[in-house]
N, C-alpha and C positions, 0 to 999 in steps of 0.2 A: 617126348623128351627132347628131340631135335628142335622142335618148334620153340620150346622154352629156352634152350641154349642159344638159339638164333636170336631170340628177343633180348636176352641178356647181352650177347655180343653186340647187337645193334645199339642197345642203350649205351654200352660203354664206348663204342665207336663214336656215337653221336656226341657224347659228353666230351671226348677227347677233341673232336673237331671243333666243338663250340669253344672249348678253352683255348685251343691254338688260335682260332679266329679272334677271340677276345684279346689274347696277348698281342698278336700282330696288329689287329685293328686299333688297339689302344696306343701302341707305339706310333702308328702312322697318323692317326687323328691328333695325337698329342703334339707331334711335330708340326702338322698343319696349323693347329690352333696357336701354337707358339709363334709361328711366322706371322699369322694374321694379327696377333696381339702386338707384335713389334711395330706394325705399321700404324697403329693408333697413337695419337699424341699423348695420351695418359699412360702412366706406368701401372695404374691400378689393375687393368686386365692382364698385364704380364704376370703379376704375382698371383692373381686369381687362377690363371691357367696352370701355373706351377703347382698351386695347392690342389687343384682338381685333377691334374693329369693322372695320378695313380688310380683314380676312380673311373676313368674312361673304360678301361678293360672290364671293370665290374659291371658297368652299364651294358656294354656289348654282350657280356656273358648272360646277363639277365634277359636281354632281348632274345638272344639265341636260344636259351632254355624255354622261353615263352613260346617261340615259334615252333621249337621241336616238340613241344607238348601237343601239337596238333597232328603229328605224324602218326599214321595208323600202324606202321610196322613195329612201333615201340610197345604196343600192347597197352591195356588199360593201366596196369601198374606203372609202366614206364612213363606214360603220359602224365599220370598223377604225380610221380616223383619229380619230373621236369617242371611241372607246374608249380609244385611247392618250392623247388629250388629257385625258380624265377621270381616267385613272390618275395621270398626272403632276401634275395639279392637286390630286388628293387627297393625294398624297405631299408636295408642296410646302406645301399648306395645313396639314397635320398637323405637319410639321416646323417650319414658321415659327410656328405656334400654340404648339407646345411650347416653342420658344426664347423667345417673348415671355412666355409664362406663367412660365417659370423666372426670367427676368431681372426681370420685374415683382415676383415673389414675393421675390426677394433684396432688391431696392430697398425694398419695403414693409417687410420685416423690419428692415432697417437703420434706416429712418426711424422705425419704431414703437419701437425700443429707445432711440433718442435718445442721451443722454449715457452710457448704460450700455455702449455699444460704443466702444472706442478708435478715434479718427479714423484713426490710422495703420494699424491693423488693417483697418478698412473700406476704406481706399484701396488696400491691397495685396490683400486677399482677394476683394473684390467683383469687380474686373476679371478676376482669375484664375478665379473660379468661373464667370463668364459665358463666358469663352473656352473653358474645359474643356467646359461644357455645349454650346456651339455645335459644338465638334469632335465630341463624341459624337453629337449629333443629325445632323450632316452624314454621319458614318460610317454610322449606321443607315439614313438615307435613301438613301445611295449603295448600300448592300447591297440594299435593296429594289428600287431601280431596276435594278441589275446583274442581280439574279435575274429580274426581269421581262423584261429584254432577252436572256436566255438565256446570260449569262456564268456560268462556273463559279465560284460564290462561294467554295466550299471551297478551291479552288486559289489564288484571289486572297487569301483570308484567311490561308492557310498562308504565302504569299510575304510578305505584310505582317507576319505574326508573326515570321518569321525576320529580316526587316529591322528590325523594332522591337527584337528581342532584341539584334541587333548594335549598334544605336544606343544602347540602354540600357547595354550594356557600355562603349561609348566615352564615354558621359556619366554614368558611375556616380557620380563625385564630385559633379557638378552636381545630379543627381537627389537624391542623399542630402542635399545642402544645402537643396534646395527643400523636401523633406519635413520636414527639421529646422526650416526657417522656418515651415512650417505648424504644427508642434508648438508653437513659441514663440508664434506669434500666437494660437493657440487656448488654450493653458494660461496665457499671459501671466505668466511668472515675473518679468518686469520690463517697464518701459515707458520711453518716451523721457524723458530727464531723470533717470532713476534712476542711482545710483552703485553699480556692481557690481565684483566682483573675479573675473576669469577666470584660472584657473591658468596657461593658456598665455601670458598677458600678464605674469604675475609682479607685477602691481600693480593697483590699482583704477583705474577709468575711468568717465566719464559717458557714458551711452547717448545718441547723437545721432540714430540712425536704425535702424529694424528693417525689413529688406527680406526678400524671398522667399529670396534666396540667401545673404545675409550680414547681419551686424549691425555698424554703425559706432559706434565709441566714441572719446572724447577723453580721453587719458591726462593725468596730473597734470603732465607736462612739456610739455603743449600739443602732443601728437602725435596726429594722426587715424589710427586703426588700423581696418582692415576685417577683421573676424573671420568666417571661414566659420561658418555656422549649425551645422554638424555638430560643430565644436569647442566650441560653447556647449552643445549638447544632451548631448554625451558626457562632459561634465565637471561637477563640482559648482560652481555659481556662487553666490557670496555677494552678496546684495542688501543694501546698507547703507542703503537708502531705505525699506524696509518692515520692520515695520509703520509706522515713522517713521524720521526721520534720526538720532535720538539714539543715542549709542554709549557703552558703558561701558569704561573703562580701568582698569588695575590696576598697582601697583608694589610690589615686595617690598623691605623694608629690614630691617636688623638693629640691635637696640638692646642696650645693656649689660644683662646679667642683674641688675645691682644697681639698675636703674632701676625706679621705681614705674610699672608697666605701665599701670594704669588712668588715672593722671594723664597719662602720655605719650600714650596713645591719644586722650584727650579733647583734649589740646593740638593734636595733629596733625589731628584731625578738624575742629576749629574753624579751623585755619589753611588747610586745603585748601578748606573751604567758601567762604572769602573770595577764592580765586584767580579771576582774571578768566577767563571761559569755562566755569567749572564750573557746571552747571545747578543753580540754587537749589531747584528743586522736585523734584529727585531725591536719593536718599540718598547720603551719603558714609560709607562703611564703613571702619573700621580694625579689622582682626581680628588677634588674637594666634594665629598658626597653628602654631607649633612652636618647638623648641629646636635651635639650631645648635651647632657646636663651641665657639664663643666668644661667641655672642649669642643673643638671642631674636628669632625671625622675626615680622615684622608685615607684613600685606598691606593696602595702601591701595587702595580702589576709589572711583571717581567717574564722573560722567556728563558728556558734552559734547554740543553741539548737532549736530555732524556729524563723520563719520569723517575728513574732510579736515584737521581741525586736531589730529589726535592727537599728532603730533610736538611741535608748539608747546605743547600742553596738558601733555604729559608733562614737558617741560622746565620749564614754569612750576611745576607741582606739585612736582617734585623740588627745585627751588630753594627753594620755600616750606617744604618739610620740613627742608632744611638750615638755613634761617633760624630756624625755630621750635625745632629741637633745640639750636642755639647759644644762643638767647635764654633758653630754659627750663632750660638745663644738662642736657639729655638727651644722654648720651654714646652715640656709635656706635663701638664698639671696632674696632680692627684685628684681622684674623684671627690666631689663635694656633694653634700645633701642638705637641703634646707627643710626644716620641720616647721609646720605651722598648725595653729589650732588653739583651743581654750581648755583650761583645767578647771573643772567644776568641783566645789567642795560643799557637801551637804551638811547642815547643822545637826548636832547630835539630838537624838529623840529624847522624850521625857524620862525613859528608863535610864539613859546614860547620865542625864542631869541629876537624877535622884541618887545614883551610885556615887557620883562625884561629891554630892553634899554629904553623904555618909562618910566618905573617906576624909573629908575636911573636918567633920565632927569628931 
């Protein structure tokens, strides 16, 4: 009885000593590491030491319990207990240290890039990356603990694999949209505020939000549409905001072949350049592009500030062309068509002649 009591008291005393040593040693080593980190030119290690500092005591405690498990006076049960505590502390310390390292590295990278990283992308990807990392670390730590406890990890892994496969099939569309969202956020074909044209919408719209699963746009008729990211990635998307918002329009017109084409081109060019909304620093082109059946085809090109005004600008330019052609006497002929060929008339047959004779009789 006295021997058992002595073993229990020895075990408790050893545990208290280990915990006190871990607390004191963690404080001391944390101060030393912080001073060493301040001497380096980079501030990365300063933050990393601050993130890892609470775990130093855990690591010292794990080492202390591992060494104490070798002491004979603890008895078989005490050594087994300290060995188990050491193992779990090692696993938890390594897992938590890895999680803190990854999360700090992600935050440090985002902060160091500053304005180079889109705020919306950071707000979406950073939490997702941290969650994925945490899940992976928990799974690895769980496998290590399960193997230590004698659980058949292969059987559990197979069961989890089958379950994951079934879940993946059920959530196929959601998973596809999530991966498409990651592609959009990494490649950044457009940003919030850009004006884009998605074929599935049949019209252009302004991007209001880019999420992991879907992209939200505001159409020109003031309708908020949530588009699955897979529909965006799988189709050709036109971005009217890059490299800038300016947009070129064109209009084909027909002029009378008798018109002085060079003078007509110059008159139209001068008139279009003065239309409100036509960019003055961009060229206005008037090209003689070909011959029609009854006219000469002229293509007029001009630039506007934004694609949103293309209908109004086309209307204004078309009216300006009508005005200048009337004012300058530039005729725009009506379409003409010349028909050619022969009309063949067959003589009536004998039956028709006989019927005619009867009628005359």
